[in-house]
TORNU-852051 format. One line per field, with one value per residue (C-alpha): residue in one letter; chain; x, y, z; residue number from 1. Coordinates in steps of 0.001 Angstrom, whole numbers. Each point is the difference from the previous one (the first is absolute). Last residue first. Example, Ala and Ser with C-alpha at 12.3 -4.5 7.8 and 13.67 -1.06 7.14 Angstrom:
r	c(s  a);
c	c(A  A);
c1	c(13670  -1370);
c2	c(-1060  -3440);
c3	c(7140  660);
k	c(2  1);
***
This chain:
r	c(s  e  h  a  l  g  l  a  v  v  h  a  r  a  q  k  l  v  t  p  s  a  m  s  m  v  t  d  l  v  t  p  s  g  t  q  d  y  e  l  f  a  e  c  l  r  v  d  q  g  y  t  c  a  a  k  l  l  h  w  c  p  l  c  s  s  d  t  m);
c	c(A  A  A  A  A  A  A  A  A  A  A  A  A  A  A  A  A  A  A  A  A  A  A  A  A  A  A  A  A  A  A  A  A  A  A  A  A  A  A  A  A  A  A  A  A  A  A  A  A  A  A  A  A  A  A  A  A  A  A  A  A  A  A  A  A  A  A  A  A);
c1	c(10939  2909  2620  504  2876  2067  71  -1731  -2393  -1242  65  -2467  -1949  -354  -998  -2619  -1116  15  -2032  -2643  -1064  995  -2117  -891  3284  770  -2181  1031  3721  -801  -2009  3492  1625  3328  -419  2237  607  -3389  -1365  2283  -990  -3922  415  2258  -2593  -3101  2343  -656  2613  -95  2768  1912  -2049  -296  3725  150  -2793  1678  3565  -1695  -1919  2942  1633  -2284  -182  1281  2908  -1305  231);
c2	c(11690  7  -3363  -3299  -1771  3220  -262  4073  -1609  -3105  1966  2948  -3002  -755  2732  703  -3554  1973  2577  -1564  -2116  -4158  -2749  659  -433  -2453  -2752  770  -509  -2893  -1588  258  -3104  81  -2702  1246  3529  58  -1450  2265  3622  -1393  -20  3708  977  -1988  1255  3592  2713  1233  1858  -3442  -2760  1732  315  -3039  -373  1915  -1397  -3500  1665  1695  -3298  -2485  -3114  -3134  -950  56  1776);
c3	c(-16017  1838  -1204  2058  1505  202  4465  -61  -2800  2929  2691  -2032  -272  3733  365  -2650  1280  3670  -956  -1843  2599  109  -198  -3247  -1292  2455  -880  -3680  54  2634  -2785  -2192  1879  437  2903  2950  -133  -1243  2849  2744  -2638  708  3998  79  -1889  2519  2909  -1747  1108  -3364  -548  604  -1348  -3261  399  -241  -2317  -2934  765  -746  -2890  -1675  234  -1592  1370  -2081  1642  3466  3315);
k	c(69  68  67  66  65  64  63  62  61  60  59  58  57  56  55  54  53  52  51  50  49  48  47  46  45  44  43  42  41  40  39  38  37  36  35  34  33  32  31  30  29  28  27  26  25  24  23  22  21  20  19  18  17  16  15  14  13  12  11  10  9  8  7  6  5  4  3  2  1);
***
């Protein structure tokens, strides 16, 4: 993970890969892990279903890296 990466973002993408069970989400997570590119976040947000995003967000909140909104 790069120094400039966003830790909550990293966990969000990892959870999206886990919960989404979609190879494209996992490829995006690996790309973010290597590059820290914010463009990857946009890609995942457009690809992942609302259910997957909700589960991923809940995971990040449970880790204490974000607040419920």
